[in-house]
N, C-alpha and C positions, 0 to 999 in steps of 0.2 A: 028807263033809258040805263041803267046799272046793267040788265040782262045783256042788252045790244052791245055793251063797249066792253063786258066779258067776253061774249062771248066771240067777238073780234080778236082779244087777246089769246084766246084758249086756238083759237083757228089758224093765228100766224106763228103760236108755239108749238103748235103739233100736240099728237095725245101722247106725248113722252117730253115734260118740258125739261130744261135743264134744272140740272139741282142750285146750282147758283148762277145768277142774273144778275144784271147791270140795267140801269134806267138814267138816262141821263134828265137831268130836271133844273131849270135856268130858274124859274120862281112864277116866269109867264103862267095865264090860264092852260094853254094846252099841256104843259109839262108834268103841270100839278096836276091837273086830270088824271094824266098818266101814270103820277104816281099812287093816287088816291085808287084805283082801277087795279093796278097793278099790286098794291098792298094785300088789298084783299083778294086776289087771284091766288098771292102768292101764300095767305094764309090756307086758303083752300086743298093748294097741291104741294105745300109743305117746300117751298122753295126757299132758298136763303136768298134774298134779296139786297142788292147792296147800290146807293145814289150816289152820281157822281156830278157836280155842280163845277163848271169851267169859271175863272174867273180874269177876264180877258184884260182888267188894267185901264179900262178906256172910259167906266162914268164912275161918278163917285158916287151912285145909288146902289153900285153893283154891291158893297159892302152889308147894306141893308137888306138886300134881295140874299142874298147866300145868308144870312143869320136868321133870316125869315123860313127858309127852307129849310135850316138845322136845327129850328125849333119845331117842326113839327116832322122832321125823320126822328126826333129823339123822343116827340109825341106816340110816332109808332114805332119806337123803338126799331129804326132801322140803320146802319151805320151808315154815315157819311162821309163824302169824299170831298172834297176841294182842291182842285189843281189853277195853277197861276200861269199865265203865259206874258210873260214882260220880256219878249226879244223883238218886239215888232221895229222895224227900222224905219217907218215913215212911207216905204216906199210899197209903188203898189195900188191894188184895189184892197181897201182896209177891209171889207165885210169877205172875200175871197179868201185872204190871208188869216181872219181870224177864222173863218170856217174850217180850212185845212188843219189851222193849228189846235183848235177844236178835238178834229176826229183824231190827231196826232197823241194830243196828248191823253185823250178818253183810252188809244188802243194801247198804249205802254199800261197803262194804269189796271186796264180790263187785263193782259196777258201776267202782270204781276199779281194778280191778285185770283189768278187761276180762273178768270171770266171768259166764255167762249163767247155770249151774246149778250147785245146790247141794243135795250129796247129804246125808241124817240118817237117824241110827240107830233110829227109831221100830222098835216090834216090835209082834209080834199080843198082846203082854202090856199093851201100851199100848193099842190097840184096845180091848180090855176094860175098862181101868180106866176111860177114856176114858167110854165108853159106862155104864156104873153111876155115874160121878159127876153125867152130863148126867141119866140117870134119875131120878136123886134131885132134880134140879132141875125136873124136869115137862117135859123138852125133849118137843118134835114129834119128826117126820121125820128133818127136816134135822139139828136135835142129837145124835140115833141113828143117823145113817148112819156108815159106814166112812169114817176119812180117805182122802183121796186119795192114791194112789201120788206122782200128779204133781200139783202146784198152781203154779198164775202168782201171784205177789205182789209186788206193786210192781215187775214187771218180772221179777223173779230168778226160772226154774224151780227148784221143791223136792222133791228126789225121794227118794222113800221106800222102797227097794228090798226092806227085810225086815219089812214088815207082816203079812207070813203065813209069820214065822219067830216060833220063842219065844226069850224071854230066855234062858231052860237053854239053851236049842239053843245061841245063842251061845258061851256059856260052855263048851259041851263043845269047842267048836272052840278057843277059847282056849286050851284046858287040852290040847289033842291039840298044838298050836300053838307048847305051851311059854312062852306069852305071859300077862303080870298083866295085871292093871288096879285102879285105884283105886274102893274105895266111897265112894259118899257117904256120909257121917255123918246128912245129912240124911234116908236113906233109913230111917232107922230112929226118926225122929219123929212119934210119934201124934199131934202137932198139926196135921199136916197132913194134910187129907180124902184125897188119893190113896194115903199111906202106908195109911190106916186100911182101905182099897176094897181094895188088894192083899193087905192081912189075909184081908179078906172072901172074897177068891176061893178062898183056900185054904179055906175052909168052903164056898161054892160046891159047890166040886170035888168034896168029898164027897156033896154032895147028887146029884152029875151032872152040877152045870153047869159044865162046865169052861171052860176062854180059849177053844179052839176053837169051843166051842157062843156064846159070845158076839159070836165073830167071825164066824160065819155070821149071826145075826141084824142086825150090823152092815152084813153085806153084802148081804142081803136090803133093809132099809132103803133101805141107798143104790139100790136099782132103783127103790124105790118113790119115792124124788125124781126120780131121771129122770123114771121115767112122768109124775109129776105136774108138772113144768117143762115135759115134752112139752105136755100140756094146756093149761097155762098161756100158753104160747106160742103155740098154735094158737087158741085164745081171745081173746089182745091183736092178733094179726093181724087179727081178724074187727070187732073195737071199738076199737082205740085210734088215734091218729094224734097225730103230733107236730108242735107248731106254735109257733112262737117260743121254741124250747127249753121250751114244756110239753106233759105229758103231758094227753092230751084222750082222756078216755073216755066209751064211752055209759052211760048212768045206768040203761037199764032191761036192756040187755044184761048190764052188770056185778051190777046185784042179784040177774039170774037165774041167776047161775053158783053153785056149790056153795060152800060159806063157803070152804074150803081154797085155790079158784083165786082168789076175790077175793083172801084175805090175800095168798098172793103177789103176784099182780100189782101190791095196793097198796105192797107192803114192798117190789119189786123198783122202782117208779116212784119213791118216795123216794129210795134208793138211791141210783137211774141219777141223778138231780137235783141232790143235794146231794155226789155225786161221794166216798161215805163207801165205806172199806173192806167193813165191816159192814152187815149188813141191820139196820133198827130191830128194836128186841124187842116181842116179840110181845104183851104186857099194852100197851106204847104203840099198836101198832097196831089191838088191838082199840078202842081208845077213838076212834081216830079212824074205824073203820069203822061205828061209832054214830051218828056223827055226821053221817057219807054218808048213814047209811039216812033220819035226818031231816032231809037235807039243808040239814045246819048248817056253817058254816067253821069250820076247826081247824087246825092246824099241828103239824108232828112235822118233829125234825132239819132245822130251817132250810128247810123247807117248809111252804107252804100248798094247804089243801086246799079246793076252793069248789066248789058246786055250783049250777049255773046253765042253764036252761033245756032240763032234760033232759041235760045234761054235767055230768061231773067235770072239772075242771082241776087239776092237780096242778102245781105251780108254786115257783121260789124265792122264797120270803120277803124280800120287800124289806129289814125291820130285819135280816138275816142276810149282804146286803149292802150296803148304805150305807155302808160305813166301807171297802171295798177300792177300790183303785187301781190301775193299774198301767200301761206302757206301751203305744203300739199294737202293737208287735213282742211282746209277752208274753201270756200265757195267762191272761184273766181270770178270776175265779172258778172255777176248777181247769176251766171245762170250752171258753170262747168266745175264739175269735181273733177278731181285727179287723184290717181292713187299707185301707188307703187309699193316695189319690196324694201327700198330702201328708206329708212325713219331720219334721215341726217338732217337735225333741225337748221344745217345752214344751209336747207333747199330752199327754193320758193320757183312758183309758179308766175309766170308773165305772158304776153304775146309772145307767138313766134319772131315777128319782126324781119326786116332786112338783114341780119346779120345771121338769125337762125335760120332761113329759107336758105340762105348761101351755103352752109353746113348740111342743107340737105339732097340728096340726090332722089331723082324720079319723081318730086313733085310734082311733075305733070299725070303719073297717072292715076293719082287723084281723082282726077274728073273735074275740079273746082279752078277757075282763076287765082293767080299767083294774087292777088291783090286781097281775095276772101283766106288766105292760108297766113296770113300775113297778121292775122289777126288771133287767131285759134292758139289753144293755151299749149307751153311748154315749161317742160321742168330745167331749172339753171342751179346750180351752183357758182356762187360769185357770177366771174364771165361765161363762162362755159356750158356748150348746154347738151344734156345729159339725155334729154328725151323729148320727142316731139310724138305726141301718141296722135294725134290726128295725121299727119303727113307720114310720120314711121311707126307706124304699128308694130311694138314688139310687145314679149311677152311681162317684163317687170313693169312697164307702166300702161296706164289706161287713164281713158277720158271719157268723162259722158254728162251731156246734160241734166243737170237736176230735172228741171220738166223735158222730156224726151218729147219724142217724135209725134206718139199719142196724141200730148198735151195741145198740140200746134193746132191739130184738126178739134179736140174736144172743145180748145177754147171758143173755138165760132160760134158757138150753139151756147155759151155760157157768157156772153155778156151783158 
């Protein structure tokens, strides 16, 4: 069994693994098995392994679980870090909020410790449970696709080497090694949907629908997702241009595409412009597509979608950036860099806005609607406009997208 687990880790970390590696360990069976295997692997590969545990501050048992992990790390001479989450406001979905907090805390920890890759203990059971939960919510191809064994989120590579391994197989390994683990009492709480789904999977197994069957479906969905993204990428190259930070799409070509291609292209454009981690939700995208069909203006996630002269313009909504400002050597609106010959510390970057565009002549020559130009970056000194690099290009000031035009097309294939 250990040979199979080591091979899974070796395959995901590659021929040249990182010299420093992080692993998230809660104390449960999955993460303890992962820690045990990684400890052996790190010794073989001379890897500096760092262990991190997140205390969500929600269960009294967590203190003993953390102590258990700390003792295990001390036995194996591994550095152990405990991160605390204590700012939940009691609103929203607790599990979702805890998950987001966990990734945020681990990301900051990894970055501060010069760790570029963090390993997680997700199993094939997690794949199957997530598939059922998303199926209940009416998810499409993307939602029903398998979790990727490697993802990049906030500049950290997250590695899941055990996605083809069952939860019970890992516990069998732990028993063989004489290792114990801590069961989270919430795993018996039927108030949580995931626990109810876990129960249902035992019934599905009696009907011939096993975890392995469900995992195979998620992998087929992942293949379908890749194929769709390829088609979207091909279509985008033919009908999309990037101008002044806006996405410009040929309306006729867009409407001629199948619905799913249109939906993906629109969602990607909005996500890229807004700089969001996640794509906009399906119902909201569907609403915008109805407006586009009628050539009516709409907004979503801080972006404005406008159809004019047989072109679709998707750009940053002015109201979303009107109050954002920064120094000229910083990133504005998570996407723009502005450089100039004047290093006066009193200068700042903000949206051009209505007052700025009134001071610019020939803005129509840019080829973008006035509304799109309002949200472009400009340089100010107190109340005076000094430069509008997108609307009035000059030799002293330039503005460019931190993630440029090619990134827009490349990102279609990397989702």
